[in-house]
N, C-alpha and C positions, 0 to 999 in steps of 0.2 A: 295509457293505459293497457290494463293486465289482459291478458287471453281469455283470462277465465269470467271475466264480466257478465254478467248476465245480459239475455236480452233487452227486459225491461230496466237495466241503468245505460247499457246503450243506446236505444233509440228516444232520440231527442228530436225536438221541432226544426225546421232549418232555420229561425231565428238565433238558435240557442246552439246550433254547429258551425253558424258562421261567427260566434263572438272564440269559438275557438283555436289554438294556436294552430301552424300548422303542421300536419304530419311529418312525421320523419320517415316511417315507415312504410309501405303498400301494405300490411294489414292494418294499422291504422285509416288508412284512407278508406280503405274499403268498408271498415267499421262504423265510418263517420256518415254510412250511407243508408244505416241501420234505422229506418223507421219513416225514409222519405217514401212517400207514397208517389211521385211523379213518375212516369214515365220513362224509363232508362233506356233500353235497348228494345229497337224498334227492327224488327228482318221480317222479308215480305209482310205476310199478314197475321204476326203473331208482336204482342208488345208486353214486356217487366218493366215491372215499378223497379227500382232501385232497390227497394227492400224486398223484394223477393229475388232478385239478383245477388245481394249480401245472406241470405238464406241458402239457396242455391248452392252458395260457395261453402257456406260453412259446413252444409252436408257433406259435400265431394270432398271437405277434407279430412273427415273425419272416416272415409273409405278409407283413401291415399295412403294416411297414416298408419290404418289397419296391414295395408300389402308394404307396407316399407323396413327393409332389415337397418337400424340405427346404427349399427355395425358398420356398414357400407353409405359413400358416397350418397347424399338422399337425393338423386336423379330422378326424375320421371319423362316420359318423352311421351311429346301428344304429337298426330297425324293425320291429320284433320281441316278439312277447308272449315272456310269460313262459314260461323253459326254459332247461336246462344252458347251452345254447349261445351265450345271452346272458352268462350269468356268465366263460365262457370269456372270451367279448373283449374284457369290459370287464377280466379279468387282463389280458390281451394287450395294451390300450391303453395300464394304469398299469404293463407290465415295459417298453413299448419307449414311451414316456414323452410318448403323445399323447394326445391329449383327445375323449373320446370322444363324441359330440353326442347326448343319449337323446332320438330324435323318438317324439312324444306319438302311439301306434298311432288313438285316437281318431278322430286330425283326419284333413282328406280333401282332396283338390282341391288347388285353388291354394292355400290356404291353409296343407299340409302342402307344397307346392313352395317355399314363401317362404321356410318355417322353417328349408329345408335347405341354399337357396343366402345366408339371411341372415346363417345361420353359417358359412359357408364351409367347407362339408365338401368335401373332395378324393374322397369316395366314401361310400357309404349299403352298407353288408349289413343285408340284407332275409331273413327267415323265407317258407316258404309261406306261410301263414294272411294276409299281410300283402301279397305280391303284388300283388293287385288294387289296394290302395291306389294304388301306384306305375303300375298300366298304362298309366292313362288319360293318364302327366305323360312319355310316352317312352319306349312298348313296353315297359315293364320292365327296358330294359336300360340307363335314364340316368333321371336326376329333372331338373327346371329349371324355367324359366321364362322367356319369352317377351317379356317387358316390354310385354305386352298392343299391340304395334304389329308385331307379327309376328319381329321381329327377334330373335334368342337373345342375352340376355345370361349366361347361365352353362347346362351341361349337367355334370350328377355321376355318373359312374359308379356302377352300382348292382353288387353282388357279391349274389348266390342262394345263402343257406349250407343249403339244402337240394338244390342242382346237385349232380352227382356230379362235376362240376371238382373242385369248392370240396371236397369231402370226400379227392379226390384230393393236393388240392395242399397241405392240413393234413397231408397222413398222411407227405406227403416233408420234412416242417420237420421240425428238429431240435428234441427235446425237451429238451435235455441242460444246455446254455447259456442263458440269457439274452441278449440281445442288450445290446450297447456302445449303451444309450444314457446319456448324461449326464441327459440331462431327467428325466430316471425316479426320478433320486435326488436333486433341488432340490426341494423341499417347496414352494416356489412356484411348478413347475410346475400349471399346469391338468388336472385329471384328467378332470373332467366336467364339460358343460352341461345342465341339466334344467330344464324350462321350468316356468315357475309354474302352480298348477293352473287357472288363469282362470274362476277363480271371481268375479272380480270387473271381468276384461278382459282385452284380450290377453295372452297367455300372454308371457313375456317368459324371457331367456337367463338363468339365474343359474349362474353358478360356483361353482365348487368345489374348491378343488385338493389336488394328491397328500397336502398337511400335514396339511390340515383333516379331509380322511376318515379316515386315520391316528389323527389324534389323537380324532376321533370313535370308532373301533372301540374305544378303548382305555378311552373313558369308562365304556361297559359299559352293560351294559341289567339292572336288578333281577331276581332270581331268573334270571340263565341262568348257569348252571355248563357245564365242559367234558361233564360228561356229561346234560347237554340238551341239547332239539330245539327251535327255533326254526322257527315253523310260516308263513310270507309267504304271503299273496294277493292283497297289493297289488299295482301293477301296478311293474316292475322300470324302466319308465322316468319315475319319482315317487322324487324325494328320501327320502319317508320309509320306502321298501321298502329301499334302498342303507344309508342311514344309524339305520335305527331297527329295522331286523333283518339285513342282510346282515352289518353292519360286525363287530359284537359275534363272530358264532359264526366269522370269521373270523380275531379277534383269539384267539380264546380255543379253537380248537377245538373248535366243537360242531358236534353236529349242525344243516344248514339244510332244513330239506324246503320244497318251494317249490310250492304251487299253478300251475295255468295260466291260470287265472283265477278272482276269487270268485264262490263260489258259496252264497247262504244255506241250499238244502237240501242240498249236501254238507261244507259247513262241519265238521258236529262228525262225523262220519265221518274225515274227515281227522284231526281233532284224535286219534282214537283209533288210525286206521292207522299214523300214525308217531308218535304216544306221547309228544306236545309238549309241550312245559315251559314254553312261551311264546308269545305271538301279539299281533303290533299293529293297530291298526286307523287310521282317518283316517273324519270326516265321521258317516252315518250307518251303519256298520256294524252296532252295535250292536242300533240299530231292527230293520234285516232279519233278523236271527241270532234275536232276540226274538220276531219276526215269524212264526217256525216253531214248529209243533207241539211242547209240552213231553214231551221226553222223558227216562226213568230214566237214560239211559246219560251228560248230562248230566253227572252226575254222578261218572262214571268215568273220566273223563280224568287226565292225570299234570299238566295246567296247574299251575304253581308262581304265575305273572306274565302280565298280562294289561296292553300299554297301549298311549295312545293319545290321541286329541283328540277333541273337539266332541262326544262322546256326552253326551246330557242325563242331572241327575241322576237319574230315576226310571229310565231304562235301566241307567244305573250298577247303582243296587240292585236291578233286577229279573236282571240277570246275576248279578250273587253271591248272590240266590237260588239263580238256577236252576243255575250250576255250580259253585258252590262257593268262587269265586274274585273278591277288588274289581278291578275295572279302576281300573289306575291311570293319571290322567288329567296332561297338562302341557299348556303351550303353546310352542308353539316355530314360526318361519317358516320355510319354505324357504332363506331365504338365512341360515339361520343368527346374525343377529345379535340377539338377543333370547330367552331361553328363561324359563320359569315353570313353577316345579312345587308341587305340591298338600304340602303337611307336615297330618300329624296333627289340627293345630289349624284347619288350613282351613276358612272355611264352604263349605257344602253348593256353593252355585254360583258359588265363588270360583275364578280358575285359579289361586293361589296365589301364591309370592313367587320369585325369583333363585335360584338353588341357591347353596347355600354357597359352593363351589367356585369362581365367578366372582368378576371382581374390579370389573365395572361395580355401577352401580346402576339401579335401573329407576325411570319416571314417566311422570305423565299429564301433557300438555302441551298448551295452546291453539296449533294448529299457527299461526297469523297472528300470535301475539303471543307466540309462544314461553315464555311463561308458566307454570307448573304449576298447575293446576288445583284446584279446592277438594277435600276429601275428602266424597264421599258421605254424606246423611244418610238412615235408612229407616223406612217405616212397618210396618206390617200386613204379614206374607208375606215380612218381609224385601223391602218392593218399593222401590224408591229414590224419595226424594221431589225429587230438584232434579240431573233428570238434565242437563237445559239447561245448568247452573253445570257441573257436577261431570263430564259424560262428555266428553273428549278422545283425542288420538292417543297407543296405546301406543309408550316411547320406552326405548330403552338408552343411560345419558347415558356419551357419552366414550367410546361401541366401536364408531363410525365402522367404524375400521381393520379389524374383522375382516369384515366386510361384504366379498366378493370382487369385487360388482358384476355386472352384467347385460352380456351381452357385446353391444358395437357400440351402444349405446343410458343416452350420458353423461346425458341429460336424466334418465331414470327411475332408474340411478343417484343421478343430486345429488340428487335428492328424498327417495333414502330416508339420505340422508349431512349432510344439513344439520348445520350449527354445531356440527360431532366428533359429534356424534349419531345414533344408527340408530332411523329412523322406521320403524314396524311398516310403517305404512297401515292399522290395526286400530286400533280404538276401542272405548275403554274406560275405566274410572274405579275408584277404589281408598275403602276403607274407613279408617275412624277407626286400624282396628290395623294398617293398611300394603297389607291384602290388594289383589290385582288382580282384575277383573271386567272381561269380555267384553259388549263392547256391541255388536259387529258390523261386517261389514267398511268399508273406506271408500266403497263402494257403498251402502250403507246409512244412509246420513244420509237425515234428510227435513226440509220443512221444509213444514209444515202452518199457514194462519193466522197465520202468522207467528211459531208456535213451532218450533223444535227439538226434533229426539229422532232415534234410532236404535231399530233394528229389534230388537234380542235381546232387550230386556225385554218387547214386546208378544210375542215369539216365546215365552218364557218361562210366560207367561200362558195363550196360544192351546194350549199343553203338557196343561196343565190338562184341558180338555176332554177328555172319558172317550171321545174317539171319536177324536182325534188321533192319525193313527200318523206323520205326519211333515206338517210347517208349514215355509212361507216367507213371509215378510213382508218385503215390499221397495216401492219409492216409484216411482210411475208419474204424468208429469204430471197437474196440474191442468187444467181446460179456457182457464180464466184468470191463474191464481198459482200456485207453487208446487209443491207434490206432492197425490197421495193416498195410500193408505194401501190397498196390495191385499195379500190373502193367496191364497195357495196352497196347498190343503188336502188331502195323501193320507188318506181315511179308514181306520180298523180295521175290517173287517166288509165284508158286502156289502150291506147296509142303504142305500137312500138318503139324502143329504145331509137335514138336515130343519132348515129354516131357523127356524123359531118356534122348536124348543129351541137352536139356535146361537145365537141371539138370546137368549132368557133365559140362557144361559152368557154371555156379555158381560156385560150387565145387572146378574151376579150377583157382580163381579168388583172387589173394591172399590177393587183397583188400578192399574186401567185409565185410565188419563188419558182426556180428553174426545176430543183431538187422534186417540188412538191408534186410534179403532173403527175397522178393516177399512170402506171405503168399494166394495169389491169386493172376491167371495171365489172364487175361481177352484175348483173342484172338479176334481181329476185322478187318473186311474188310478193311474198314480207320475211322481213329481218328474221332474224330465230333473237330472242329475246328471255330476258331471266326471268322470275315471277313476277318482280316489281316492274317488270315494261322495261328494264335495260338493254340496249343490246347487247346480246351474248357476243362478244370479240372473241374469247377464245374458241369456239364451236368456228367463228368464220376462219379463224384461222387454221388451225387443223384441218380445212379443205385447200385453203390458198386457194389456186384455179382449179385444181382437180375437183372438178363436179359437173354435174349433170343442167347445172345452171348455165343461161348464156353466160358466156365471157369473151372479153374484149380486149387487145392487148393493143398498148400503143406502137405501133410500127416503125418508128422513125422518132429523130427529134425536133419534129414539127409536133400537129395535135390530128393525126391522125388514125382510126384505131379500124383493126379486122379482127375481126371474129375468129375467135381461138379454136380449131378443130383439132382432132385427134393425131394428124400426121403431126401439126405444129407443137404440140403438148409432148409427144416423145420425143421432138428436137430440142426442147428445153428439157424434158428428163434426162437425156443424153448427155448435153451440158453440165448438169449436176454430176452426175455419175464421174467424169472424168474428173473433174475439181475436187471430186472425194466428198462433197455437200449433200448427196443424196439424203443420208440420215436426218435433217433439218426439214426433210420435208415429212417425217415418221412422227412428230413431235404432238 
């Protein structure tokens, strides 16, 4: 499809469009929606047809190209909450052959400025709600970095999409003819950079080509048809929202209902309002939804399919009971190197197997020896008996080439692509039947008294405690050597934490390893989460036990917990000083 083809040649009926071969670039994918007058985008009380969406994207593609220096990396930043304008700009970048850098709207100050400069943005488009994030970084007109010595290294102009000037400039653009942009029709052109969630460390800018996105769109969402509506409340700056919810409606011409932000209390009303047939989730979303009072309307939605990652077995089961739809879980990284899906015979706690359409095999490897780890053995409650032997890194064998890398970060890219394989950085194990299980993020490794283990098995056990709403298990430095286990616990209900009841619960768990028992228990009103509702363990680790929250310490080798006071904190800190390990508390 030529980028200079006029709208009269591009516009076609739905029937004719269905006979075309699948688009190989995102620009081609977008242009197939020209002439499609079905409602495509639903946002609050606004609706836009697909034809309108494409025309608005074409207008903005001309505007962006007018502001881009072709001798520099063609990168445009976007700092904006969920709204149709975000999707218009995204489409404009695809049609113009530009790379859209999706800036994390939860980041602030110098970290945000560093993200803009590090990704070589020539321009940042910002919405009204995000102006304050940039105000301290250049008066709202530019964003940049002064290098810490007062000498400006880079300043990037900011374009306010809610200004009258911007609206006038958009309205003056041609909406008939896409720009002449050969890069837009090269599948290898990088369409977008999206930062990893930061749940295990500093976010990295993962690359996604226009060809990869077009392929993902055709891959499809289970249960979504052209007459359906996909509902998205995940932030558009994260890959889950675009690849797991926006892509397929764009491909099929389905409806795409967009929430400004995730709201547990407003979620059900949105499903009913938009007649949503599908929604996606990440992290602890189902837990938040199920914490809402049960309502009879939950059985009255149009839902046919729910897809997500990282929900507990208990939450999936309870959601199915209340809403009448069983959530479909799979495992996938933002980088796209490994995908695991559940099959009808997948055990309850397992991730599943690679889908049948992929050409690679998956394995659990030792990151040091590169050898495949032995299969897991299980005891009562399907608890792994040989975690140190069986747990390794989840790897897609021979699939390194599908990972498109991190921008300007060759070391991090190389870490993911060793020996021709794609290394996820996540921990897992495998049973005798071949099914894969999640054992934690790379930062979830512990070494306690010489024993190595991971967080996920402990979190599954804590999930059985009747008052657990959310739980995060993570390592904190031991005073002398190795790590200690710390638990951050968000309780269900308003009653205070009962250390005796919790201790009795732990003592009754036959599969709780002796080294797995939490040394510290932090009671939180709400666990810190990333923008995609994954628990932010780096934030918890940085505060360890030195926090204003209620913290309890296991005071003996049994299951007794004592409230941690200032005097005891000082004693613990003094031990770190004596052993030379105090610097570990400053990480």
